[in-house]
N, C-alpha and C positions, 0 to 999 in steps of 0.2 A: 389560422394563427393570427393573433393580434399584431398590428403594426404600430410601432411607437417611435418616439424621438429619443435622442441620447439623454435628454433631461429626465426621462422616465425609467432609466435602467435600474434604479434601486429595486424595482419589482423583480429583477432577475438575480440580485445578489443573495447568496446563501450564507448562512451561519452554521457553525457546528451545532448539531442537535444534542442538547443536554438532557433530553427525555423529560418526562413528567415526574413529579414527586412520587407518585404511586409506582412508576416503573423503576425509579432509583431504589425505592424501599424494597420492592420485590427482588431486585438484583442483589442487594445487600443481604437479604434474608437467605437467598439461595447460596451465596458464597459462604456465609456463616455455617449453613447446614452441611455443605460439602466439606468444609474444614473439620466438622465434628464427626459426621457419619461416613465420609469418604465414598468408597464404591457404592455402598448402600444408598446414599443420597443420589449419586449420579444415575444409578439404575432406576431409582424411584422417579426422578424427574423425566428421564427418558421415556418411561411408560406413561407418565401423566401428560407430558407436553408433546411427545412425538408419537405416542400410541404404540411404541415398540416394547414388548415384554421380553427383555434380554436376560440370559443367564450369565453372560460374560460381555465385557466391553471390547476386548481385543479382536481384531480381524484375523482370521485363521489362514493358514496356507491354502486350505481347500477353497476358501472364498476368493483368494487371489486367482487360483487356477480356474475356477468357474467363471470369473470375470473375463479372463483371457479367452475362454471358449465362447462366451456370449458375443464378443466384439468382432465385427467384420474385419478381416485382415487389412483391407484398404484403410479403414479407420485407424487401425493400429499404426500403419505406415505413416499416415498423416501426423498422428501424435508423436511418433518418433522423430520425424523431420522438424516439427515445431519445437520439440524439446532441444534438439541439436542447435537450432537457430538461437533459442533463448540462452542456452549455455554459452555459445560462441560470443554473443553480445556481452554477457556479464563477465566473461573471462578477460575482456579488455579493460574492466574496471578495477582489477586487482592491483593493490598497492603494496609495495614491499617495505619492510623495516629499513630504516636508514640511520647512519651514524656519521658524525662529522668530527674530525680530530684536528685540534689547533696545534700550532708549532710548539706550544709549551707542554703538550701532552694531555690537555683537557679533551675529554670526549663527551659530546652531547648527541642525543639521538632519539629515535622513536621506535618502539617495538610494537609490531602488529600481532595481535593474538585473536584467533577465532573464538567466538562464544562456544561454551561447552555443549549447551543443549538449547534447542529452539522448538517452540510449539507452533504448528501451522493450523489455522482454522479454515476449513473449506465448507462453504455453505452447502446445504443438502436438502434432505426431505423429498420434496416433489421435483426438485431441479438437480441437474448434474453440471458441475463446473470443472472439468479436467484442466481448463486453462488456469484456474486459480491454483491448482496443484503446482503446475510448472512455474508460474510467476512468483510464488512464495517460496518454493523449495529450491529452485536452481541457484539464485544468488547466495543462499545459505550453503549449498553444497560447494559452489565455486569458492566461497570464502574459507572453506575448510571446517565447517561445523561438524563435529563428530556424531552427534545424536539429534536427529530430527524426528519429532513426534507429530503425527497428523491426527486431528479430530474432525469428525463430520457427523451431523445428525442423520440417523437412519430413517428409512421408510417404516411404515407400520408393520411391514413384514420382517423388520430387523436387518435389512440389507443396505449396502451402499451402492450407488450406481456403478455399473461395470466400467464406464469410461473413467471415473475417478480412481478406481482401484488400479486399472491398467496404467493410467498416467503416473500414479504413485510408484508403481513397479518400474516403469521406464525411467523415472527420475531417480530411483534408488532408495525410496522410502519403504521400510518394512514395518515400522512400528505405527500402527493405525488403530484408533479406537472409535467405536460407534457411539458418539456423544456429541451433543450440540448445545447451543444456548449458553447462558451464564454458568451453568453447571460444568460445562466442558472447559470454559476459561478458568474457573476456580480450580478444577482438577489439574490443569496445566501449571497454574501458578503455585499451588500449595501441595500438590501430590495427593494420591490415594494409594490404596493397597496395590492397585494395578498400574497406576500411572505415576512415574517418578516426576518430580517437578522440573521445570525448565527455567531458563534465564531470560527468555524473551518470547513474546507471543505476537504473531503476525497473522494477517488475513482478515477479510471482510466478513460481515454478518449483519443481522438485523439490529434494531435499537438495543435489545437486551445484551447482545454480544458486545456492542460498542460501549454500553454503560459498564459492563463487567470489566472490559479492558481498562476503562478509566479508573475503576475501583481498585484493581490490582496493581496499577502502575505505581512504581516505587518499590514494591516487593519484587517485581520483575519489570523488564522494559517492554514496551509495545512499539509497534510501527507507527500507527496514527489512529485517530478516530475518524473512520471513513463515513462520509455522508452519501446521499443519493448521487447517481451518476450525472455528469454534465457534459454537454458538448456546445461549443461555439464555432460556427462556421463564418470565417471572414471571407467575403466574396465580392468581386466586382462584376461588371456587366458581361465579362467573357465566360462566366461560370454557367453550368448547365442546371436549370431549375429542377429537373427530375432527379438528378443525382444528389443535389443538396437536400431535397425533401427526404430522399431515402436515407441519407446520412443522419439527418435530424431524428427520424423515426427509429433509427438503430439504437439510439439511446433512450428515446421515449418509451420503448417497449420494455425496458429494464424494470421500471418501477413507476408507480403513479406520481412519485415525488421527483422523478428525474427531470432535468432541465435541458431543453434544446433551444438554442438561440441562433438566429442568423443576424450578422452585422454586415451591412452593405451600404455603399453610397448610391445604389441604383434602386429607384422607386419601382421601375419596371420589373427588375429581378425579384424584388420583395413581393410584388403582387402575384407573379407567376409561381413562386415557391409556396406562397400561402394556399393557392389553389391546388398545387400538386400534393401538398401534405394532406389535404382533405380527401383527394381522390385516392391516394395510396393507403389511407387509413381504412378504406371500405373493405378490402379483402385481407387485412392483416390479421393473422391468427390471434394476436394479443391486442386486438383493437381496443377493448375496454380500458386496459391499462395505458396504452399509448395515447388514446384520446384524452383521458383524464390528465395525463402528464402534459400534453400539448396545450390543453385549455387552461390549466392552472399555473404551469411553470415554463411554457414555451412562448416564443414571440420573435418578432423581427424588428431590429433597430435600424432605421433608415437615417444615415448620416449625411452631412453636407459634402464630405469628401473622404478619401481614403485615409488621410492623416487623422481625421476625427474618429474614423472607424477603428483605427489602431489604438487610439486613446481609450475607447470604450472597451476593447478587448483587454487591455492591460488593467483596466479598473475592475472588470469582472473576474480576472485571474482564473480562467476555467481549467477544469481537469483535462479535457481534451480540446484542442484547437486545430481546426482544419483551415488552411490558407489556400483558397481557390481563386487566385487572381492571375492576371496575365503574366506577371513576373514574381512568383511567390518567394524566390530566394532573395530578391531585393528587399523584402520586408522582414526577413528573419532577424536581422540585427535590431529591429525596432520592437520586436516582441520581448517584453521583459517578464511577464507573468503568465505561465501556462505549464501544466504538468507534462503534457506531451504535445508536440507540434507536428502536424501532418501537412506536408508541402505538396501541392499540385493535385491535379484531377484524379490521378490513379492511386492516391494515398488515402483511401477511405479508412475511417477510424477502426472498423473491425479488423483490418490488417494488423494493427498494433495489438488488438485484443488477443489475437490467437497465434500469429505466425512469424511476424517480421523479426522479433528478437528482443526489442526494448520492453521493459516491464510495464504491465498494465495496472499495477497497484500505484495509484497516483493521488496527489493531494487534491482534496475536494473543498467545497464551501469557501472558496477564496484563499485557502491556505497555500496555494501555489505562489503567493507573494513571498513566502519564506520557507517553503518546504520543497522537497525533491521526490522523484519517484523512488520506490523501493529499490535498493541497489546493494552491491556487495559490501559497501562500507557499513550498512546497517547490521551486519552480522559479524563484525570484528570490533575489538576495542583497542585503544591506543594507550601505551604506557610510555611516559617520558623516561629517558635514561640519562643519568648525569654522573660523570666521573670528573672530579677536579684533581688536577695534579698539584703537587706541593708548590711548584712555581706559580701556578695560577692562584692558589690559596694565599701565598705570601703577598702577591700583588693586590689582591682584592679584599682580604679579610677585614681590614680597617673600614673600608667603604661599606661593606655589608653590615658590619656591626653598627656603623653610624646610621644606616638606613633603618635598622631594627629599632634603635633608640628614638629615631624620628617618629616611629609609630608607638613609642612607649612600651616596647616589649624587651625588657632588660634580659630575660632568660634567653631570648633569641640571640641577642648580642653576645652574651657570655658563652653560648654554645659554639659560636664561631671563634671567639677569642681564646677558648680553652685549648686550642690546638697550636697556639703560638709557641715557638720554641719546641717543635716536635721532638719527642723522645724524653722530655723532662716531666717529672711528676708534679 
């Protein structure tokens, strides 16, 4: 891994990928086609792009049963425990409607209402991501969403991974369709003969999925435009080089565009970690991907002191941040921008990916400066509630009308004044 100074950190800053003009054009064409031909278009693209010649899109009860038979009972037990942890964490995020009544009878408040229907995109094809099922589905279920629709690209044999189907069953999702890419996003947004439209689409995918979500936003809501995975490890001389290297590679193996960065005030630690990364790459099954990621988007920033290192972390605003210092809790208040913060030696990033409970759908590409992890609030909408008593009206009507005229809106003013002398024509 290359070792640089804080002045060179621009090399590690990511921006949201807007795709190429050709990719955007392709996505727009697919969306238009799905709008027009519906199921026929989705099935056609599934055959063309995924190699699966399907007769129907929906996953059947028989497929659920076969998935359960295929999975080792111990794996099922782990999935069930992980799901329970994730549910428990998100239950603590639930907010209730509230109402505040004044002495004159005025009532103001906020009504919380779950979304009616949500679509969840789970990446698939050659990979299996049951963790994506739990992380996208559980906050929606906890929020009270009545209809959750899952889509995932099938293998060439027309199947979905057993782990994904079992995770969906554990989470309580029954409506699943074998479709991926921009065509699946379009089907969720606009509906087909088989798939009724939803109100919001969540979940990660490739650049075509991200561009499709961007295209349909406005007709439906989306969670975010997800970029490649990122990890920053903030460490001092007390950290363990072998463990840091392993954590950096845990993200590098995701994608050749993933970013893995160590920020430290220790030159000695930097050099040891750089050597460890190269050694651990040698027998990594996904060596080619991880090595390309490390060479193109990985690095080590050596700072003058810990204070400067924290400034670098906040400037990078990473998706995942590990704090492996002598006193990690002492630094927590100084961390302003990070999607998820892992404190201490034993809080390796994969713990958050799979099991601890917090959501692993996190802001990427520096958007942690203003965005939050996927959470229960993403699946509810808020309505303001206003009840003005006559006493409050009489007290404030003239002031409200005056405010309206200040903006040049006479009809607004008259609408308020029309109620003066209540009961009169």
